[in-house]
C-alpha positions in Angstrom: 14.0 28.1 -45.9 15.8 27.4 -42.6 18.1 30.0 -41.1 20.8 28.7 -38.9 22.7 31.0 -36.5 26.1 29.7 -35.4 27.2 32.8 -33.5 26.9 31.2 -30.1 28.3 27.8 -31.1 31.6 27.1 -29.3 34.2 24.8 -31.0 37.2 23.4 -29.1 40.5 25.2 -30.2 42.1 21.9 -31.4 39.3 21.1 -33.8 40.3 21.3 -37.4 36.9 22.9 -38.3 38.0 25.9 -36.3 40.7 26.7 -38.9 38.6 25.9 -41.9 35.9 28.4 -41.2 33.4 26.3 -43.2 29.8 27.6 -43.5 28.4 24.4 -42.0 29.9 22.0 -39.5 28.1 18.6 -39.3 28.8 16.5 -36.2 27.7 13.1 -35.0 27.6 12.1 -31.4 27.1 8.8 -29.6 25.9 8.6 -26.0 27.1 5.6 -24.0 25.6 4.5 -20.7 27.9 2.9 -18.1 27.2 0.7 -15.1 23.7 -0.3 -16.2 21.8 -3.0 -14.2 18.3 -4.4 -14.5 15.9 -3.8 -11.6 12.4 -4.9 -10.7 9.7 -2.3 -11.3 8.5 -2.4 -7.7 12.0 -1.3 -6.6 11.3 2.1 -8.1 8.2 2.5 -6.0 9.9 1.4 -2.8 13.0 3.5 -3.3 11.4 6.7 -4.8 7.7 6.7 -3.9 7.8 10.6 -3.9 8.6 10.5 -7.6 5.7 8.2 -8.5 2.0 8.7 -9.1 -0.5 6.0 -8.3 -3.8 5.0 -9.7 -6.8 3.7 -7.7 -6.6 0.5 -5.6 -7.4 -2.5 -7.7 -9.9 -5.2 -6.7 -7.9 -8.0 -8.4 -5.8 -9.1 -6.8 -7.5 -8.0 -3.7 -5.6 -6.2 -0.8 -4.0 -8.5 1.7 -2.3 -8.5 5.1 1.4 -9.3 5.0 2.4 -10.9 8.2 6.2 -10.4 7.7 5.9 -6.7 7.1 2.8 -6.4 9.4 1.2 -4.1 6.9 -1.8 -3.9 4.6 -0.8 -4.2 1.0 -2.7 -3.4 -2.2 -2.1 -3.3 -6.0 -2.1 -0.1 -8.0 -0.8 1.1 -11.3 2.0 3.5 -11.0 3.9 6.0 -13.2 7.2 7.8 -12.5 8.3 11.2 -13.7 6.9 14.7 -13.4 7.1 16.2 -16.9 6.8 12.9 -18.6 5.0 10.0 -16.9 6.5 6.6 -17.7 4.3 3.6 -16.9 5.8 1.1 -14.5 3.9 -1.7 -16.3 1.2 -3.8 -14.7 -0.1 -3.1 -11.2 2.5 -3.0 -8.5 1.9 -4.2 -4.9 2.4 -1.3 -2.5 1.7 -0.3 1.1 -2.0 0.7 1.5 -2.3 4.5 1.2 -3.0 6.3 4.4 -5.6 8.8 2.9 -8.4 6.2 2.9 -10.3 4.3 5.5 -10.3 1.3 3.2 -7.2 0.0 4.9 -9.2 -0.3 8.1 -12.0 -2.1 6.3 -9.6 -4.7 4.9 -7.8 -5.0 8.2 -11.2 -5.6 9.9 -12.1 -8.3 7.3 -8.8 -10.2 8.0 -9.3 -9.8 11.7 -12.8 -11.4 11.4 -11.2 -14.2 9.3 -8.8 -15.0 12.0 -5.7 -14.0 10.0 -4.6 -11.2 12.3 -5.3 -13.3 15.4 -5.2 -17.1 14.7 -7.0 -17.9 17.9 -10.2 -16.4 16.4 -10.0 -18.7 13.4 -12.2 -21.2 15.2 -15.1 -18.7 15.1 -14.9 -17.8 11.4 -17.5 -20.4 10.4 -19.9 -19.1 13.0 -19.9 -15.5 11.9 -23.5 -14.1 11.6 -22.4 -12.3 8.4 -19.5 -12.9 6.0 -16.4 -10.9 6.7 -16.6 -9.6 3.1 -19.3 -7.2 4.3 -16.5 -5.1 5.8 -15.3 -4.1 2.3 -18.6 -3.8 0.4 -19.9 -0.5 -0.8 -23.0 -0.9 1.3 -21.0 -1.7 4.5 -22.1 1.5 6.2 -25.8 0.3 6.0 -25.0 -2.5 8.5 -24.6 -1.6 12.2 -22.1 -4.3 13.0 -19.8 -3.4 10.1 -19.9 0.3 11.0 -19.3 -0.2 14.7 -16.3 -2.4 14.0 -14.9 0.0 11.4 -15.3 3.0 13.7 -13.5 1.2 16.5 -10.5 0.6 14.2 -10.5 4.1 12.8 -10.6 5.9 16.2 -7.5 4.1 17.4 -5.9 4.0 13.9 -5.5 0.2 14.1 -4.3 -1.2 10.7 -1.6 -3.6 11.8 -0.9 -6.2 14.5 1.7 -4.1 16.3 -0.7 -1.3 17.0 -3.3 -3.8 18.1 -1.0 -5.3 20.7 -0.1 -1.9 22.0 -3.8 -1.0 22.5 -4.6 -4.4 24.1 -1.7 -3.9 26.6 -3.6 -0.8 27.8 -7.2 -1.7 27.1 -7.6 -5.5 27.2 -11.3 -5.4 26.3 -10.7 -3.3 23.1 -12.8 -4.7 20.2 -14.4 -7.4 22.4 -18.0 -6.0 22.2 -17.9 -5.1 18.5 -16.4 -8.5 17.7 -19.1 -10.3 19.7 -21.7 -8.5 17.5 -20.6 -10.8 14.7 -21.2 -14.0 16.7 -24.2 -15.9 18.2 -24.8 -14.9 21.8 -24.1 -18.5 22.8 -20.4 -18.0 21.9 -19.9 -14.7 23.7 -18.7 -16.3 27.0 -16.1 -18.4 25.2 -14.8 -15.4 23.3 -14.5 -13.4 26.5 -12.5 -16.1 28.2 -9.7 -15.9 25.6 -9.7 -12.1 25.1 -7.4 -10.5 24.1 -6.8 -13.3 21.6 -3.0 -12.8 21.6 -1.8 -14.5 24.9 1.4 -12.6 25.5 -0.3 -9.2 25.4 -1.3 -9.5 29.1 2.3 -10.2 30.1 3.5 -6.7 29.1 
């Protein structure tokens, strides 16, 4: 048996049921939504990141450097909501989280590839080791990868703007650790174009 208590139920005075004093009052309500518009899932992440929870960084597609935003981006699955977590679908591209050194590893890889500084693209084919070594799990076992990573982490360099600022103060920054990736025969040529963004020295 189900016992219903209607003592605390309020009925508007003009309702006919108020006069009838029936034992049971059945109602049916319809909820209407107004001003609804469709949005892209990644908008939610951009507008309300504090309401979202993110999964681990995914390998496919791999993180990338976005030149327009001057930021490192990665793909992660995301949910929104605190009591109930609603999935935002497939992985969403977001700014690289700041609580991991992986963003420096990927920035270092793209620096070696000549993507951050196109003047270094000419040396990509002569690297003593693939730039992919920067993002491998065993990267810490190689001296050249660790030295390069440490140089980025110490100065917190994960975008081109910060790099230019450092070069305007320390023109030789990254020169030695970059040369570790190249044959000694190319060191003089690299030194002659360093820093590899021409207008830095004009500041």
